[in-house]
PQR file with spaces between the fields and no chain letter, atoms N, CA, C, O and H, PARSE charges and radii, in Angstrom:
ATOM       1  N    MET     1     -14.196   48.237  -21.159 -0.4000 1.5000
ATOM       2  CA   MET     1     -14.144   49.756  -20.398 -0.0000 2.0000
ATOM       3  C    MET     1     -12.892   49.764  -19.745  0.5500 1.7000
ATOM       4  O    MET     1     -13.464   49.219  -18.801 -0.5500 1.4000
ATOM       5  N    ASN     2     -11.795   49.858  -19.374 -0.4000 1.5000
ATOM       6  CA   ASN     2     -10.647   49.750  -18.308 -0.0000 2.0000
ATOM       7  C    ASN     2     -10.501   51.595  -17.804  0.5500 1.7000
ATOM       8  O    ASN     2     -10.241   52.664  -18.357 -0.5500 1.4000
ATOM       9  H    ASN     2     -11.330   50.301  -20.140  0.4000 1.0000
ATOM      10  N    GLU     3     -10.863   51.085  -16.404 -0.4000 1.5000
ATOM      11  CA   GLU     3      -9.941   51.920  -15.095 -0.0000 2.0000
ATOM      12  C    GLU     3     -10.612   53.408  -16.295  0.5500 1.7000
ATOM      13  O    GLU     3     -11.671   53.790  -16.792 -0.5500 1.4000
ATOM      14  H    GLU     3     -11.074   50.217  -15.955  0.4000 1.0000
ATOM      15  N    LYS     4      -8.529   53.948  -16.234 -0.4000 1.5000
ATOM      16  CA   LYS     4      -8.752   55.152  -17.234 -0.0000 2.0000
ATOM      17  C    LYS     4      -9.268   55.326  -18.651  0.5500 1.7000
ATOM      18  O    LYS     4      -9.132   56.211  -19.495 -0.5500 1.4000
ATOM      19  H    LYS     4      -7.668   53.638  -15.830  0.4000 1.0000
ATOM      20  N    GLU     5      -9.733   54.486  -18.621 -0.4000 1.5000
ATOM      21  CA   GLU     5     -11.049   54.940  -20.400 -0.0000 2.0000
ATOM      22  C    GLU     5     -12.062   55.434  -19.431  0.5500 1.7000
ATOM      23  O    GLU     5     -12.233   56.652  -19.401 -0.5500 1.4000
ATOM      24  H    GLU     5      -9.843   53.767  -17.935  0.4000 1.0000
ATOM      25  N    GLN     6     -12.728   54.717  -18.668 -0.4000 1.5000
ATOM      26  CA   GLN     6     -14.384   54.669  -18.059 -0.0000 2.0000
ATOM      27  C    GLN     6     -13.901   56.978  -16.869  0.5500 1.7000
ATOM      28  O    GLN     6     -14.591   57.980  -16.680 -0.5500 1.4000
ATOM      29  H    GLN     6     -12.588   53.727  -18.692  0.4000 1.0000
ATOM      30  N    LYS     7     -12.871   56.701  -16.616 -0.4000 1.5000
ATOM      31  CA   LYS     7     -12.412   58.034  -16.204 -0.0000 2.0000
ATOM      32  C    LYS     7     -12.447   59.217  -16.631  0.5500 1.7000
ATOM      33  O    LYS     7     -12.770   60.266  -16.074 -0.5500 1.4000
ATOM      34  H    LYS     7     -12.310   55.887  -16.769  0.4000 1.0000
ATOM      35  N    ARG     8     -11.937   58.889  -18.115 -0.4000 1.5000
ATOM      36  CA   ARG     8     -11.609   60.021  -19.689 -0.0000 2.0000
ATOM      37  C    ARG     8     -13.314   59.987  -19.879  0.5500 1.7000
ATOM      38  O    ARG     8     -13.540   61.166  -19.607 -0.5500 1.4000
ATOM      39  H    ARG     8     -11.674   58.036  -18.567  0.4000 1.0000
ATOM      40  N    THR     9     -14.414   59.499  -20.118 -0.4000 1.5000
ATOM      41  CA   THR     9     -15.013   59.196  -20.605 -0.0000 2.0000
ATOM      42  C    THR     9     -16.478   59.999  -19.672  0.5500 1.7000
ATOM      43  O    THR     9     -17.257   60.918  -19.925 -0.5500 1.4000
ATOM      44  H    THR     9     -14.230   58.541  -20.339  0.4000 1.0000
ATOM      45  N    GLY    10     -16.227   58.845  -18.284 -0.4000 1.5000
ATOM      46  CA   GLY    10     -17.505   60.189  -17.249 -0.0000 2.0000
ATOM      47  C    GLY    10     -18.214   57.968  -17.073  0.5500 1.7000
ATOM      48  O    GLY    10     -18.161   56.881  -17.650 -0.5500 1.4000
ATOM      49  H    GLY    10     -15.594   58.099  -18.079  0.4000 1.0000
ATOM      50  N    PRO    11     -18.709   58.598  -15.965 -0.5600 1.5000
ATOM      51  CA   PRO    11     -18.987   56.283  -15.404  0.2800 2.0000
ATOM      52  C    PRO    11     -20.357   56.198  -16.450  0.5500 1.7000
ATOM      53  O    PRO    11     -20.787   55.115  -16.847 -0.5500 1.4000
ATOM      54  N    ASP    12     -20.986   57.554  -16.839 -0.4000 1.5000
ATOM      55  CA   ASP    12     -22.228   57.353  -17.295 -0.0000 2.0000
ATOM      56  C    ASP    12     -22.221   56.499  -19.273  0.5500 1.7000
ATOM      57  O    ASP    12     -23.147   55.767  -19.623 -0.5500 1.4000
ATOM      58  H    ASP    12     -20.637   58.434  -16.517  0.4000 1.0000
ATOM      59  N    ILE    13     -21.232   56.778  -20.059 -0.4000 1.5000
ATOM      60  CA   ILE    13     -21.088   56.448  -21.047 -0.0000 2.0000
ATOM      61  C    ILE    13     -21.495   54.690  -21.701  0.5500 1.7000
ATOM      62  O    ILE    13     -21.352   54.261  -22.846 -0.5500 1.4000
ATOM      63  H    ILE    13     -20.480   57.372  -19.775  0.4000 1.0000
ATOM      64  N    GLY    14     -21.924   54.123  -20.706 -0.4000 1.5000
ATOM      65  CA   GLY    14     -22.414   52.919  -20.760 -0.0000 2.0000
ATOM      66  C    GLY    14     -23.722   53.092  -21.440  0.5500 1.7000
ATOM      67  O    GLY    14     -24.091   52.569  -22.492 -0.5500 1.4000
ATOM      68  H    GLY    14     -22.041   54.471  -19.776  0.4000 1.0000
ATOM      69  N    LYS    15     -24.335   53.879  -20.700 -0.4000 1.5000
ATOM      70  CA   LYS    15     -26.026   53.992  -20.846 -0.0000 2.0000
ATOM      71  C    LYS    15     -26.213   55.471  -22.144  0.5500 1.7000
ATOM      72  O    LYS    15     -26.916   56.450  -22.397 -0.5500 1.4000
ATOM      73  H    LYS    15     -24.035   54.304  -19.846  0.4000 1.0000
ATOM      74  N    TYR    16     -25.369   54.930  -22.483 -0.4000 1.5000
ATOM      75  CA   TYR    16     -25.062   56.040  -24.387 -0.0000 2.0000
ATOM      76  C    TYR    16     -24.636   54.715  -25.346  0.5500 1.7000
ATOM      77  O    TYR    16     -24.736   54.846  -26.566 -0.5500 1.4000
ATOM      78  H    TYR    16     -24.798   54.135  -22.278  0.4000 1.0000
ATOM      79  N    GLN    17     -24.144   53.394  -24.759 -0.4000 1.5000
ATOM      80  CA   GLN    17     -23.342   52.708  -26.514 -0.0000 2.0000
ATOM      81  C    GLN    17     -24.452   52.488  -27.617  0.5500 1.7000
ATOM      82  O    GLN    17     -24.079   52.718  -28.767 -0.5500 1.4000
ATOM      83  H    GLN    17     -24.063   53.288  -23.768  0.4000 1.0000
ATOM      84  N    ASP    18     -26.036   51.989  -27.404 -0.4000 1.5000
ATOM      85  CA   ASP    18     -26.824   51.971  -28.593 -0.0000 2.0000
ATOM      86  C    ASP    18     -26.750   53.236  -29.371  0.5500 1.7000
ATOM      87  O    ASP    18     -26.560   53.027  -30.569 -0.5500 1.4000
ATOM      88  H    ASP    18     -26.339   51.801  -26.470  0.4000 1.0000
ATOM      89  N    ILE    19     -26.865   54.766  -28.960 -0.4000 1.5000
ATOM      90  CA   ILE    19     -26.622   55.690  -29.931 -0.0000 2.0000
ATOM      91  C    ILE    19     -25.273   55.926  -29.815  0.5500 1.7000
ATOM      92  O    ILE    19     -24.868   55.850  -30.975 -0.5500 1.4000
ATOM      93  H    ILE    19     -27.019   54.935  -27.987  0.4000 1.0000
ATOM      94  N    ILE    20     -24.230   56.196  -29.016 -0.4000 1.5000
ATOM      95  CA   ILE    20     -22.845   56.373  -29.642 -0.0000 2.0000
ATOM      96  C    ILE    20     -21.873   56.393  -31.075  0.5500 1.7000
ATOM      97  O    ILE    20     -20.768   56.927  -31.173 -0.5500 1.4000
ATOM      98  H    ILE    20     -24.560   56.257  -28.074  0.4000 1.0000
ATOM      99  N    ASN    21     -22.463   55.806  -31.927 -0.4000 1.5000
ATOM     100  CA   ASN    21     -22.156   55.777  -33.210 -0.0000 2.0000
ATOM     101  C    ASN    21     -22.740   55.681  -34.127  0.5500 1.7000
ATOM     102  O    ASN    21     -22.367   55.259  -35.221 -0.5500 1.4000
ATOM     103  H    ASN    21     -23.361   55.372  -31.848  0.4000 1.0000
ATOM     104  N    LEU    22     -24.492   56.343  -33.577 -0.4000 1.5000
ATOM     105  CA   LEU    22     -25.278   56.530  -34.809 -0.0000 2.0000
ATOM     106  C    LEU    22     -25.031   58.183  -35.436  0.5500 1.7000
ATOM     107  O    LEU    22     -24.881   59.219  -34.789 -0.5500 1.4000
ATOM     108  H    LEU    22     -24.795   56.686  -32.688  0.4000 1.0000
ATOM     109  N    PRO    23     -25.046   58.039  -36.496 -0.5600 1.5000
ATOM     110  CA   PRO    23     -24.834   59.540  -37.602  0.2800 2.0000
ATOM     111  C    PRO    23     -25.745   60.284  -36.716  0.5500 1.7000
ATOM     112  O    PRO    23     -26.400   59.816  -35.785 -0.5500 1.4000
ATOM     113  N    HIS    24     -25.688   61.901  -37.259 -0.4000 1.5000
ATOM     114  CA   HIS    24     -25.801   62.448  -36.462 -0.0000 2.0000
ATOM     115  C    HIS    24     -27.357   63.143  -37.123  0.5500 1.7000
ATOM     116  O    HIS    24     -27.132   63.525  -38.271 -0.5500 1.4000
ATOM     117  H    HIS    24     -25.156   62.281  -38.016  0.4000 1.0000
ATOM     118  N    PRO    25     -28.773   63.390  -36.730 -0.5600 1.5000
ATOM     119  CA   PRO    25     -29.664   63.371  -37.729  0.2800 2.0000
ATOM     120  C    PRO    25     -29.868   64.644  -38.293  0.5500 1.7000
ATOM     121  O    PRO    25     -29.787   65.726  -37.712 -0.5500 1.4000
ATOM     122  N    VAL    26     -30.119   64.443  -39.384 -0.4000 1.5000
ATOM     123  CA   VAL    26     -30.422   65.622  -40.072 -0.0000 2.0000
ATOM     124  C    VAL    26     -31.582   66.002  -41.306  0.5500 1.7000
ATOM     125  O    VAL    26     -31.823   65.511  -42.409 -0.5500 1.4000
ATOM     126  H    VAL    26     -30.185   63.563  -39.856  0.4000 1.0000
ATOM     127  N    SER    27     -32.302   67.417  -40.319 -0.4000 1.5000
ATOM     128  CA   SER    27     -33.855   67.593  -40.565 -0.0000 2.0000
ATOM     129  C    SER    27     -34.112   67.555  -42.454  0.5500 1.7000
ATOM     130  O    SER    27     -33.329   67.962  -43.312 -0.5500 1.4000
ATOM     131  H    SER    27     -32.107   67.816  -39.424  0.4000 1.0000
ATOM     132  N    LYS    28     -35.335   66.986  -42.625 -0.4000 1.5000
ATOM     133  CA   LYS    28     -35.798   67.373  -44.305 -0.0000 2.0000
ATOM     134  C    LYS    28     -36.473   68.261  -44.169  0.5500 1.7000
ATOM     135  O    LYS    28     -36.460   69.005  -45.150 -0.5500 1.4000
ATOM     136  H    LYS    28     -35.972   66.655  -41.928  0.4000 1.0000
ATOM     137  N    LYS    29     -37.377   68.705  -43.028 -0.4000 1.5000
ATOM     138  CA   LYS    29     -38.365   69.724  -43.578 -0.0000 2.0000
ATOM     139  C    LYS    29     -36.994   71.351  -42.727  0.5500 1.7000
ATOM     140  O    LYS    29     -37.425   72.503  -42.791 -0.5500 1.4000
ATOM     141  H    LYS    29     -37.387   68.101  -42.231  0.4000 1.0000
ATOM     142  N    HIS    30     -35.926   71.169  -42.242 -0.4000 1.5000
ATOM     143  CA   HIS    30     -35.012   72.905  -41.968 -0.0000 2.0000
ATOM     144  C    HIS    30     -34.151   72.329  -41.849  0.5500 1.7000
ATOM     145  O    HIS    30     -33.699   71.364  -41.234 -0.5500 1.4000
ATOM     146  H    HIS    30     -35.577   70.234  -42.190  0.4000 1.0000
ATOM     147  N    PRO    31     -33.658   73.856  -43.328 -0.5600 1.5000
ATOM     148  CA   PRO    31     -32.646   73.649  -43.720  0.2800 2.0000
ATOM     149  C    PRO    31     -31.000   74.040  -42.422  0.5500 1.7000
ATOM     150  O    PRO    31     -30.865   75.216  -42.082 -0.5500 1.4000
ATOM     151  N    GLN    32     -30.179   73.198  -41.987 -0.4000 1.5000
ATOM     152  CA   GLN    32     -28.962   73.531  -41.421 -0.0000 2.0000
ATOM     153  C    GLN    32     -28.485   75.490  -41.388  0.5500 1.7000
ATOM     154  O    GLN    32     -28.399   76.365  -42.249 -0.5500 1.4000
ATOM     155  H    GLN    32     -30.288   72.243  -42.263  0.4000 1.0000
ATOM     156  N    MET    33     -28.354   75.449  -40.419 -0.4000 1.5000
ATOM     157  CA   MET    33     -27.240   76.444  -40.061 -0.0000 2.0000
ATOM     158  C    MET    33     -26.629   76.721  -40.170  0.5500 1.7000
ATOM     159  O    MET    33     -25.742   76.190  -39.502 -0.5500 1.4000
ATOM     160  H    MET    33     -28.423   74.738  -39.719  0.4000 1.0000
ATOM     161  N    PRO    34     -26.058   78.187  -41.342 -0.5600 1.5000
ATOM     162  CA   PRO    34     -25.028   78.297  -41.477  0.2800 2.0000
ATOM     163  C    PRO    34     -23.997   78.436  -40.164  0.5500 1.7000
ATOM     164  O    PRO    34     -24.046   78.636  -38.950 -0.5500 1.4000
ATOM     165  N    LEU    35     -22.991   78.183  -41.279 -0.4000 1.5000
ATOM     166  CA   LEU    35     -22.079   78.279  -39.820 -0.0000 2.0000
ATOM     167  C    LEU    35     -21.731   79.403  -39.396  0.5500 1.7000
ATOM     168  O    LEU    35     -20.966   78.983  -38.528 -0.5500 1.4000
ATOM     169  H    LEU    35     -22.951   78.020  -42.265  0.4000 1.0000
ATOM     170  N    LYS    36     -21.641   81.019  -39.255 -0.4000 1.5000
ATOM     171  CA   LYS    36     -21.584   82.189  -39.234 -0.0000 2.0000
ATOM     172  C    LYS    36     -22.691   82.016  -38.680  0.5500 1.7000
ATOM     173  O    LYS    36     -22.742   81.246  -37.721 -0.5500 1.4000
ATOM     174  H    LYS    36     -22.263   81.361  -39.960  0.4000 1.0000
ATOM     175  N    ASP    37     -23.553   82.507  -39.014 -0.4000 1.5000
ATOM     176  CA   ASP    37     -24.901   82.713  -38.180 -0.0000 2.0000
ATOM     177  C    ASP    37     -24.836   81.429  -36.590  0.5500 1.7000
ATOM     178  O    ASP    37     -25.263   81.803  -35.498 -0.5500 1.4000
ATOM     179  H    ASP    37     -23.512   83.133  -39.793  0.4000 1.0000
ATOM     180  N    ARG    38     -24.154   79.780  -36.825 -0.4000 1.5000
ATOM     181  CA   ARG    38     -24.549   79.242  -36.001 -0.0000 2.0000
ATOM     182  C    ARG    38     -23.677   80.081  -34.347  0.5500 1.7000
ATOM     183  O    ARG    38     -23.975   80.213  -33.160 -0.5500 1.4000
ATOM     184  H    ARG    38     -23.807   79.477  -37.712  0.4000 1.0000
ATOM     185  N    ALA    39     -22.494   80.460  -35.278 -0.4000 1.5000
ATOM     186  CA   ALA    39     -20.724   81.000  -33.973 -0.0000 2.0000
ATOM     187  C    ALA    39     -22.321   82.667  -33.819  0.5500 1.7000
ATOM     188  O    ALA    39     -23.237   82.753  -33.002 -0.5500 1.4000
ATOM     189  H    ALA    39     -22.252   80.352  -36.243  0.4000 1.0000
ATOM     190  N    ALA    40     -22.079   83.290  -34.576 -0.4000 1.5000
ATOM     191  CA   ALA    40     -22.968   84.720  -33.728 -0.0000 2.0000
ATOM     192  C    ALA    40     -23.764   83.966  -32.754  0.5500 1.7000
ATOM     193  O    ALA    40     -23.653   84.743  -31.805 -0.5500 1.4000
ATOM     194  H    ALA    40     -21.335   83.220  -35.240  0.4000 1.0000
ATOM     195  N    GLN    41     -24.363   83.168  -32.389 -0.4000 1.5000
ATOM     196  CA   GLN    41     -25.054   82.752  -31.206 -0.0000 2.0000
ATOM     197  C    GLN    41     -23.800   82.378  -30.108  0.5500 1.7000
ATOM     198  O    GLN    41     -23.905   82.001  -28.941 -0.5500 1.4000
ATOM     199  H    GLN    41     -24.452   82.537  -33.159  0.4000 1.0000
ATOM     200  N    PHE    42     -23.343   82.471  -30.412 -0.4000 1.5000
ATOM     201  CA   PHE    42     -22.217   81.778  -29.001 -0.0000 2.0000
ATOM     202  C    PHE    42     -20.805   83.294  -28.631  0.5500 1.7000
ATOM     203  O    PHE    42     -20.105   83.531  -27.646 -0.5500 1.4000
ATOM     204  H    PHE    42     -23.258   82.777  -31.360  0.4000 1.0000
ATOM     205  N    ALA    43     -20.952   83.950  -29.936 -0.4000 1.5000
ATOM     206  CA   ALA    43     -19.693   85.158  -29.621 -0.0000 2.0000
ATOM     207  C    ALA    43     -20.377   85.633  -28.517  0.5500 1.7000
ATOM     208  O    ALA    43     -21.513   85.416  -28.096 -0.5500 1.4000
ATOM     209  H    ALA    43     -21.521   83.757  -30.735  0.4000 1.0000
ATOM     210  N    PRO    44     -19.001   86.672  -27.938 -0.5600 1.5000
ATOM     211  CA   PRO    44     -19.398   87.390  -26.644  0.2800 2.0000
ATOM     212  C    PRO    44     -20.250   88.652  -26.880  0.5500 1.7000
ATOM     213  O    PRO    44     -19.952   89.241  -27.919 -0.5500 1.4000
ATOM     214  N    PHE    45     -21.012   89.075  -26.323 -0.4000 1.5000
ATOM     215  CA   PHE    45     -21.975   90.449  -26.248 -0.0000 2.0000
ATOM     216  C    PHE    45     -21.447   91.182  -25.503  0.5500 1.7000
ATOM     217  O    PHE    45     -20.424   90.718  -25.001 -0.5500 1.4000
ATOM     218  H    PHE    45     -21.255   88.597  -25.478  0.4000 1.0000
ATOM     219  N    ALA    46     -21.896   92.812  -25.011 -0.4000 1.5000
ATOM     220  CA   ALA    46     -21.923   93.767  -24.041 -0.0000 2.0000
ATOM     221  C    ALA    46     -23.096   93.409  -23.891  0.5500 1.7000
ATOM     222  O    ALA    46     -23.875   93.146  -24.808 -0.5500 1.4000
ATOM     223  H    ALA    46     -22.727   93.189  -25.419  0.4000 1.0000
ATOM     224  N    ALA    47     -23.417   93.349  -22.263 -0.4000 1.5000
ATOM     225  CA   ALA    47     -24.785   92.918  -22.152 -0.0000 2.0000
ATOM     226  C    ALA    47     -24.943   94.490  -21.194  0.5500 1.7000
ATOM     227  O    ALA    47     -25.947   95.189  -21.054 -0.5500 1.4000
ATOM     228  H    ALA    47     -22.785   93.563  -21.518  0.4000 1.0000
ATOM     229  N    LEU    48     -24.060   94.614  -20.844 -0.4000 1.5000
ATOM     230  CA   LEU    48     -24.433   96.007  -20.805 -0.0000 2.0000
ATOM     231  C    LEU    48     -23.509   97.105  -21.512  0.5500 1.7000
ATOM     232  O    LEU    48     -22.282   97.193  -21.563 -0.5500 1.4000
ATOM     233  H    LEU    48     -23.244   94.046  -20.958  0.4000 1.0000
ATOM     234  N    SER    49     -24.352   97.776  -21.951 -0.4000 1.5000
ATOM     235  CA   SER    49     -23.355   98.757  -23.521 -0.0000 2.0000
ATOM     236  C    SER    49     -23.260   99.597  -22.154  0.5500 1.7000
ATOM     237  O    SER    49     -23.903   99.643  -21.105 -0.5500 1.4000
ATOM     238  H    SER    49     -25.348   97.704  -21.910  0.4000 1.0000
ATOM     239  N    GLY    50     -21.882  100.382  -22.813 -0.4000 1.5000
ATOM     240  CA   GLY    50     -21.721  101.592  -22.637 -0.0000 2.0000
ATOM     241  C    GLY    50     -21.068  101.598  -21.053  0.5500 1.7000
ATOM     242  O    GLY    50     -20.528  102.632  -20.658 -0.5500 1.4000
ATOM     243  H    GLY    50     -21.359  100.345  -23.665  0.4000 1.0000
ATOM     244  N    HIS    51     -21.113  100.876  -20.521 -0.4000 1.5000
ATOM     245  CA   HIS    51     -20.720   99.990  -19.158 -0.0000 2.0000
ATOM     246  C    HIS    51     -18.775  100.286  -18.951  0.5500 1.7000
ATOM     247  O    HIS    51     -18.295  101.039  -18.104 -0.5500 1.4000
ATOM     248  H    HIS    51     -21.551  100.037  -20.842  0.4000 1.0000
ATOM     249  N    GLY    52     -18.167   99.669  -19.716 -0.4000 1.5000
ATOM     250  CA   GLY    52     -17.066   99.830  -20.373 -0.0000 2.0000
ATOM     251  C    GLY    52     -16.501  102.056  -20.208  0.5500 1.7000
ATOM     252  O    GLY    52     -15.782  102.539  -19.333 -0.5500 1.4000
ATOM     253  H    GLY    52     -18.557   99.057  -20.404  0.4000 1.0000
ATOM     254  N    GLU    53     -17.252  102.892  -21.499 -0.4000 1.5000
ATOM     255  CA   GLU    53     -17.293  103.936  -21.120 -0.0000 2.0000
ATOM     256  C    GLU    53     -17.214  104.262  -20.016  0.5500 1.7000
ATOM     257  O    GLU    53     -16.097  104.528  -19.572 -0.5500 1.4000
ATOM     258  H    GLU    53     -17.837  102.500  -22.210  0.4000 1.0000
ATOM     259  N    VAL    54     -18.464  104.368  -19.110 -0.4000 1.5000
ATOM     260  CA   VAL    54     -18.178  104.655  -17.699 -0.0000 2.0000
ATOM     261  C    VAL    54     -17.587  104.347  -16.929  0.5500 1.7000
ATOM     262  O    VAL    54     -17.613  105.271  -16.116 -0.5500 1.4000
ATOM     263  H    VAL    54     -19.371  104.152  -19.471  0.4000 1.0000
ATOM     264  N    ILE    55     -16.949  103.531  -16.545 -0.4000 1.5000
ATOM     265  CA   ILE    55     -15.882  102.900  -15.604 -0.0000 2.0000
ATOM     266  C    ILE    55     -14.465  104.252  -16.299  0.5500 1.7000
ATOM     267  O    ILE    55     -14.071  105.266  -15.723 -0.5500 1.4000
ATOM     268  H    ILE    55     -16.928  102.780  -17.205  0.4000 1.0000
ATOM     269  N    GLN    56     -14.035  103.700  -17.672 -0.4000 1.5000
ATOM     270  CA   GLN    56     -13.098  104.666  -18.071 -0.0000 2.0000
ATOM     271  C    GLN    56     -13.353  106.398  -17.044  0.5500 1.7000
ATOM     272  O    GLN    56     -12.568  106.642  -16.129 -0.5500 1.4000
ATOM     273  H    GLN    56     -14.354  102.876  -18.140  0.4000 1.0000
ATOM     274  N    GLN    57     -14.579  107.471  -17.410 -0.4000 1.5000
ATOM     275  CA   GLN    57     -14.258  108.130  -17.339 -0.0000 2.0000
ATOM     276  C    GLN    57     -14.831  107.828  -15.504  0.5500 1.7000
ATOM     277  O    GLN    57     -14.558  108.833  -14.847 -0.5500 1.4000
ATOM     278  H    GLN    57     -15.217  107.273  -18.154  0.4000 1.0000
ATOM     279  N    THR    58     -15.225  107.191  -15.003 -0.4000 1.5000
ATOM     280  CA   THR    58     -14.536  107.408  -13.579 -0.0000 2.0000
ATOM     281  C    THR    58     -13.808  107.280  -12.960  0.5500 1.7000
ATOM     282  O    THR    58     -13.657  107.586  -11.777 -0.5500 1.4000
ATOM     283  H    THR    58     -15.446  106.375  -15.537  0.4000 1.0000
ATOM     284  N    GLU    59     -12.786  106.442  -14.176 -0.4000 1.5000
ATOM     285  CA   GLU    59     -11.044  106.560  -13.649 -0.0000 2.0000
ATOM     286  C    GLU    59     -10.429  107.420  -14.019  0.5500 1.7000
ATOM     287  O    GLU    59      -9.258  107.543  -13.660 -0.5500 1.4000
ATOM     288  H    GLU    59     -12.909  106.194  -15.137  0.4000 1.0000
ATOM     289  N    ARG    60     -11.070  108.357  -14.922 -0.4000 1.5000
ATOM     290  CA   ARG    60      -9.851  109.639  -15.380 -0.0000 2.0000
ATOM     291  C    ARG    60     -10.495  111.019  -13.630  0.5500 1.7000
ATOM     292  O    ARG    60      -9.775  111.884  -13.132 -0.5500 1.4000
ATOM     293  H    ARG    60     -12.021  108.257  -15.214  0.4000 1.0000
ATOM     294  N    ARG    61     -12.109  110.643  -13.156 -0.4000 1.5000
ATOM     295  CA   ARG    61     -12.066  111.658  -12.278 -0.0000 2.0000
ATOM     296  C    ARG    61     -11.750  110.930  -10.959  0.5500 1.7000
ATOM     297  O    ARG    61     -11.818  111.501   -9.870 -0.5500 1.4000
ATOM     298  H    ARG    61     -12.694  109.941  -13.561  0.4000 1.0000
ATOM     299  N    HIS    62     -11.464  109.873  -11.086 -0.4000 1.5000
ATOM     300  CA   HIS    62     -10.608  109.755   -9.428 -0.0000 2.0000
ATOM     301  C    HIS    62      -8.850  109.584   -9.540  0.5500 1.7000
ATOM     302  O    HIS    62      -7.982  110.316   -9.065 -0.5500 1.4000
ATOM     303  H    HIS    62     -11.408  109.410  -11.971  0.4000 1.0000
ATOM     304  N    VAL    63      -8.748  108.640  -10.151 -0.4000 1.5000
ATOM     305  CA   VAL    63      -7.313  107.954  -10.718 -0.0000 2.0000
ATOM     306  C    VAL    63      -6.695  109.832  -11.027  0.5500 1.7000
ATOM     307  O    VAL    63      -6.948  110.641  -11.919 -0.5500 1.4000
ATOM     308  H    VAL    63      -9.453  108.045  -10.537  0.4000 1.0000
ATOM     309  N    GLY    64      -5.526  109.907   -9.367 -0.4000 1.5000
ATOM     310  CA   GLY    64      -5.187  111.594   -9.320 -0.0000 2.0000
ATOM     311  C    GLY    64      -3.452  110.468  -11.057  0.5500 1.7000
ATOM     312  O    GLY    64      -3.077  109.308  -11.227 -0.5500 1.4000
ATOM     313  H    GLY    64      -5.320  109.250   -8.643  0.4000 1.0000
ATOM     314  N    ASP    65      -3.080  111.995  -11.829 -0.4000 1.5000
ATOM     315  CA   ASP    65      -2.156  111.503  -12.602 -0.0000 2.0000
ATOM     316  C    ASP    65      -0.772  111.151  -12.217  0.5500 1.7000
ATOM     317  O    ASP    65       0.101  110.804  -13.013 -0.5500 1.4000
ATOM     318  H    ASP    65      -3.385  112.937  -11.692  0.4000 1.0000
ATOM     319  N    ASP    66      -0.614  111.288  -10.706 -0.4000 1.5000
ATOM     320  CA   ASP    66       0.580  111.064   -9.946 -0.0000 2.0000
ATOM     321  C    ASP    66       0.884  109.413   -9.344  0.5500 1.7000
ATOM     322  O    ASP    66       1.928  108.942   -8.892 -0.5500 1.4000
ATOM     323  H    ASP    66      -1.323  111.570  -10.060  0.4000 1.0000
ATOM     324  N    MET    67      -0.473  108.773   -9.544 -0.4000 1.5000
ATOM     325  CA   MET    67      -0.700  107.290   -9.055 -0.0000 2.0000
ATOM     326  C    MET    67      -0.378  106.516  -10.323  0.5500 1.7000
ATOM     327  O    MET    67      -0.482  107.146  -11.376 -0.5500 1.4000
ATOM     328  H    MET    67      -1.321  109.156   -9.911  0.4000 1.0000
ATOM     329  N    GLU    68      -0.043  105.382  -10.372 -0.4000 1.5000
ATOM     330  CA   GLU    68       0.508  104.373  -11.621 -0.0000 2.0000
ATOM     331  C    GLU    68      -0.652  103.504  -12.094  0.5500 1.7000
ATOM     332  O    GLU    68      -1.019  102.663  -11.274 -0.5500 1.4000
ATOM     333  H    GLU    68       0.041  104.871   -9.517  0.4000 1.0000
ATOM     334  N    ARG    69      -1.331  103.546  -13.316 -0.4000 1.5000
ATOM     335  CA   ARG    69      -2.172  102.681  -13.882 -0.0000 2.0000
ATOM     336  C    ARG    69      -1.564  101.106  -13.573  0.5500 1.7000
ATOM     337  O    ARG    69      -0.374  100.809  -13.683 -0.5500 1.4000
ATOM     338  H    ARG    69      -1.032  104.229  -13.982  0.4000 1.0000
ATOM     339  N    VAL    70      -2.456  100.341  -13.237 -0.4000 1.5000
ATOM     340  CA   VAL    70      -1.920   99.138  -13.771 -0.0000 2.0000
ATOM     341  C    VAL    70      -3.070   98.079  -14.891  0.5500 1.7000
ATOM     342  O    VAL    70      -4.260   97.768  -14.932 -0.5500 1.4000
ATOM     343  H    VAL    70      -3.422  100.582  -13.147  0.4000 1.0000
ATOM     344  N    GLU    71      -2.288   97.925  -15.376 -0.4000 1.5000
ATOM     345  CA   GLU    71      -3.656   96.805  -16.471 -0.0000 2.0000
ATOM     346  C    GLU    71      -3.535   95.477  -15.411  0.5500 1.7000
ATOM     347  O    GLU    71      -2.629   95.082  -14.677 -0.5500 1.4000
ATOM     348  H    GLU    71      -1.321   98.178  -15.342  0.4000 1.0000
ATOM     349  N    TYR    72      -4.739   95.049  -15.670 -0.4000 1.5000
ATOM     350  CA   TYR    72      -4.840   93.155  -15.588 -0.0000 2.0000
ATOM     351  C    TYR    72      -5.296   92.504  -17.175  0.5500 1.7000
ATOM     352  O    TYR    72      -6.288   92.650  -17.889 -0.5500 1.4000
ATOM     353  H    TYR    72      -5.475   95.370  -16.266  0.4000 1.0000
ATOM     354  N    GLU    73      -4.128   91.792  -17.283 -0.4000 1.5000
ATOM     355  CA   GLU    73      -4.560   91.643  -18.193 -0.0000 2.0000
ATOM     356  C    GLU    73      -4.803   89.719  -18.331  0.5500 1.7000
ATOM     357  O    GLU    73      -4.593   89.130  -19.391 -0.5500 1.4000
ATOM     358  H    GLU    73      -3.322   91.674  -16.703  0.4000 1.0000
ATOM     359  N    GLY    74      -5.221   89.071  -17.169 -0.4000 1.5000
ATOM     360  CA   GLY    74      -5.619   87.478  -16.740 -0.0000 2.0000
ATOM     361  C    GLY    74      -7.194   87.422  -17.021  0.5500 1.7000
ATOM     362  O    GLY    74      -7.651   88.548  -17.219 -0.5500 1.4000
ATOM     363  H    GLY    74      -5.391   89.550  -16.307  0.4000 1.0000
ATOM     364  N    GLU    75      -7.633   86.942  -17.052 -0.4000 1.5000
ATOM     365  CA   GLU    75      -9.194   86.385  -17.245 -0.0000 2.0000
ATOM     366  C    GLU    75      -9.670   86.365  -16.217  0.5500 1.7000
ATOM     367  O    GLU    75      -9.247   85.667  -15.296 -0.5500 1.4000
ATOM     368  H    GLU    75      -7.262   86.028  -16.891  0.4000 1.0000
ATOM     369  N    ILE    76     -10.906   87.320  -16.127 -0.4000 1.5000
ATOM     370  CA   ILE    76     -11.753   87.711  -14.865 -0.0000 2.0000
ATOM     371  C    ILE    76     -13.007   86.354  -14.884  0.5500 1.7000
ATOM     372  O    ILE    76     -13.881   86.310  -14.019 -0.5500 1.4000
ATOM     373  H    ILE    76     -11.250   87.887  -16.875  0.4000 1.0000
């Protein structure tokens, strides 16, 4: 492995050379989870339900009509 490949794959890939090309294990006891259900595990969720609504109510109370409202479109 040359230096460029080592930087891309990481220095520890040599430890896994014996298993890197093995087929993915499939359980005989447990059926695979459907992709739809698997994706739901990683979907975003509202940890603080109702939090956004409270923020909007507070904003309406404290931001005057003469003030310009600025939308933030970036990631937090």
